[in-house]
C-alpha positions in Angstrom: -2.4 7.6 26.3 -1.2 7.9 22.4 -3.5 7.4 19.7 -1.9 5.7 17.1 -2.6 7.1 13.5 -0.9 3.7 11.3 0.1 3.9 7.8 0.3 0.2 6.2 1.5 0.4 2.6 0.6 -3.0 0.8 1.9 -4.0 -2.4 0.7 -7.4 -2.7 3.8 -9.5 -1.4 3.7 -12.4 0.9 6.3 -10.3 2.8 3.2 -7.6 3.3 1.0 -10.8 5.2 3.8 -9.6 8.1 3.4 -6.0 8.0 -1.0 -6.8 8.3 -0.2 -9.5 11.1 2.4 -7.2 13.0 -0.2 -4.7 13.0 -2.8 -6.7 14.6 -1.0 -7.8 17.2 0.7 -4.6 18.0 -2.2 -2.1 17.8 -5.3 -4.4 17.0 -6.1 -3.8 20.9 -5.6 -0.2 20.8 -8.8 2.2 21.7 -8.7 4.9 19.1 -5.9 3.3 16.6 -6.3 4.2 12.9 -5.1 2.4 9.8 -4.7 3.5 6.4 -4.2 0.7 4.1 -2.2 1.9 0.9 -1.5 1.2 -2.4 -0.4 3.4 -5.0 -0.3 1.8 -8.6 1.3 2.7 -11.8 -1.3 4.4 -14.1 -2.3 2.8 -17.5 -1.6 4.8 -20.4 -4.5 6.4 -22.2 -4.8 5.4 -25.8 -6.4 6.5 -28.4 -7.9 3.7 -30.3 -9.3 5.5 -33.1 -6.0 7.4 -34.0 -4.8 4.2 -35.3 -6.2 1.2 -36.5 -3.2 -1.2 -34.8 -4.3 0.4 -31.2 -7.2 -1.4 -31.4 -4.7 -4.5 -31.0 -3.9 -3.5 -27.2 -7.4 -3.1 -26.3 -7.8 -6.6 -24.8 -4.1 -6.0 -22.8 -5.9 -2.8 -21.7 -9.0 -4.4 -20.5 -7.1 -7.0 -18.5 -4.8 -4.8 -17.1 -8.2 -2.6 -15.9 -9.7 -5.5 -14.8 -6.2 -6.8 -13.0 -6.3 -3.1 -11.1 -10.3 -3.4 -9.8 -9.2 -6.7 -8.1 -6.3 -5.3 -6.7 -8.6 -2.8 -5.3 -11.0 -5.3 -4.2 -7.9 -7.2 -2.5 -7.1 -4.1 -0.9 -10.7 -3.9 0.5 -10.3 -7.2 2.0 -7.1 -6.4 3.7 -9.3 -3.6 5.6 -12.0 -6.1 6.7 -9.4 -8.5 8.0 -8.1 -5.2 10.2 -11.6 -4.6 11.0 -12.5 -8.6 12.1 -9.3 -8.4 13.6 -10.2 -5.5 16.5 -9.8 -2.4 14.8 -13.3 -0.4 14.6 -14.5 -0.2 11.2 -14.5 4.0 10.8 -10.8 3.8 11.8 -10.0 1.8 8.9 -9.3 3.5 5.6 -8.3 2.3 2.1 -6.1 4.2 -0.3 -5.7 2.6 -3.7 -4.8 5.9 -6.2 -2.5 6.2 -9.3 1.0 7.1 -8.7 2.2 10.3 -9.7 5.3 10.3 -8.1 7.9 7.5 -7.2 6.8 5.0 -4.6 8.6 6.1 -2.0 7.2 9.6 -2.0 3.6 8.3 -2.3 4.6 6.6 1.0 6.0 9.4 2.4 3.4 12.2 1.2 0.6 9.3 2.7 2.6 9.2 6.3 2.0 12.7 6.4 -0.9 12.1 8.9 0.6 9.5 10.6 2.6 8.4 13.7 3.3 5.1 12.8 4.7 3.5 9.2 4.4 0.0 9.1 7.0 -1.7 6.6 7.5 -5.1 5.6 11.1 -6.4 4.3 12.0 -10.1 3.4 12.9 -12.4 0.7 15.9 -12.9 -1.4 18.6 -10.8 -2.1 17.1 -9.9 -6.3 14.3 -8.5 -4.1 16.0 -6.8 -1.3 18.1 -5.3 -4.1 14.9 -3.4 -6.0 13.1 -2.9 -3.0 16.2 -1.5 -0.6 16.1 1.7 -2.7 12.2 2.5 -1.9 12.7 1.4 1.7 16.3 3.4 2.2 14.3 6.4 0.9 11.4 6.4 3.2 13.0 5.5 6.3 15.8 8.5 5.1 13.2 10.8 4.5 10.5 10.1 7.3 10.8 12.5 10.7 8.5 12.3 13.5 7.2 8.6 12.7 7.3 5.8 14.3 8.9 3.1 11.9 8.0 -0.5 12.5 9.6 -3.2 10.0 8.5 -6.7 9.9 10.6 -9.3 9.0 
């Protein structure tokens, strides 16, 4: 019996719920299946507030963005908790919330190196598809030896 090592990129969109539901329905009852819920966020700029008094005006905005990142990380943990509640072993569910240093597609491809299943979600209107198509196309074109499941 095959062991599934699943990568579930999560971008906090309504379409990502389809990917979560697909992962639960397709792999939740598989013994030994593991899931990595993954999000790579754009890094916040580091600002030297002492260098220029005008920079202090940005402090509240940066604090807001830092709080938003903390909420997103907590939301990713809630997704992991949902996977555990739905049948995955707690030790088999991992969250990776990391600062993005490459393009989103490259981050997904790098993270998929230890996985044999990638669950992507697609959908939305034409504008959404226009912006996400390049990430989707680059990931699909780059990965080899990984089963790619697309939840639509």
